[in-house]
C-alpha positions, 0 to 999 in steps of 0.5 A: 507478498510481505515482508519479513522485517519492521522497519524502526525509526522515528519517521515510520508510520503504517496504515492500514487498508482503510486508510489506503482506500480512501485515498485510492478507490478500488476494493478491496480485492482489486487492491489485493489482486494488485498487490499480490501482483505487485502492480501495488506496495508489499505490506507488512504483517504485524501481528497474526491480525493485522497488516499495514503498509508504510505511509512513506511507500503509499505516499511514493505509488501516490505519486507515481500515479499523479507523474503517469499516465497510469493513474487513469485505470485504478484496476 
């Protein structure tokens, strides 16, 4: 479910789940169910207690919703 290697570069920015859910309002359990099924982007494990997503992955995901009718149903 998670990536094994961390991306590097000056423009890499990670976002945590609360920030994602403020932009895409679904429940935490719905989000994780979507991650597991492949509907939502895969996370990166930054440490034992920190999981995050690439900002660019989330932006691309949200942009894809804006250009398709799939954005009508969040779950």
